N, C-alpha and C positions, 0 to 999 in steps of 0.2 A: 188123617193126613199123614200118619206114620208111613204109609205106603208111597209117599211122595217126598223123598229126602232131598232131591236136587233142587237148587234154587232157580227160579225163573223158568222152569220147564213145565209147561202146562200138561196136565193129564186129563184125558177125556173120560169123564165119569158116566155120561149118558148122551144119547142123541134124541132130539125132539124134532120131528119133521126134518128140515134141512139144516138144523142147528146143532152145535156141539155144546154141551154143558161141561166146562173145564174147571178143574181145581188146580191151584198152584201154591207152592211154598215160596215166599218171596222175601228178600232182604236186601237192603242197600239200594243202589240206583240201577235203573234199567235204561236202555238207550231211548233217546227222544225219537219219536216216530209218529206216523199218522196212518190211518186206514182210509184210503180214498173212497172205497165203495161200501163201507159199513160202519155203523155205530159200534161202540165197545162198552158193554155192560159190566160193571164191577160190583160185587157184594163182598164186603170184608167179613170173614168168618171169625178171625182172631187177629189181634195186633192193631197196627195203625198204618194206613196208606195215605200218602200225599201224592196228588196228581198236579204237576206243574203244567199250567196251560198258558197260552199267550196273554190272556186277559186276567190272570190271577191263579191262585192255588186253591184246590179243593182238598180238605183234610177229612178222612173217613176213619171211624172206629168200628168196632164190632157191630154187625147187623145194619150197617149203613150202606147205601147204594148210590152209585152215580153212573150216568151214561155219558161217555165222551162222544160228542156228535161226529159223524163221518167227516173226514177231511181235516179234523182238528189236531194240530200238533200237540203232543202230550208226553210228559216224562214221569213215569211212576217211580216213587221213592218210598221204601218201606222200612220200618224198624224191625229188628230181629223178632222172629216168632210170628210174623204176619202170614196169614193164610187167606186166600181169596177164591171166589167162585166167579167165573166169567161165562157169558152166554154169547156165542158168536156163530155166524154162518160157518157150516162145515168147510174146512180148508183154509180158514183165516190164519195167516202167519203172524206169530207174536211180535215180529219186528215191523209190522205194517207193510209199507211199500218198499222196505229194504230188500236187498237181494238175499240176505241170509236170515235164518230163523227157523222156527218149527211150527207145525200145525198142532203139535201135541203128541203125547204117547197115550195109547188106549189102555186103560186099566183092565186087568183081567176080570 
């Protein structure tokens, strides 16, 4: 993950069929958002991730996973040193239905 120094900028590690396998270095709060057309899968590689959802909070540590159901409003919050892996349909923007964001940077 040293090749991914930027915070909250997903990097495409691999592609599987029509999906991107992304890794990210995350810390602090990310914008609250939703993905209307897709679930969002999180695997914590290191650190701790909190997902604030309308009906409660999910806390994840290393090697724990959670899938945010499509259309669910969520706000990721991570402690320093958190690294995650995400599995999303190719072209999924990290800010969900927002107008700004990124689909990720392809690692060489």
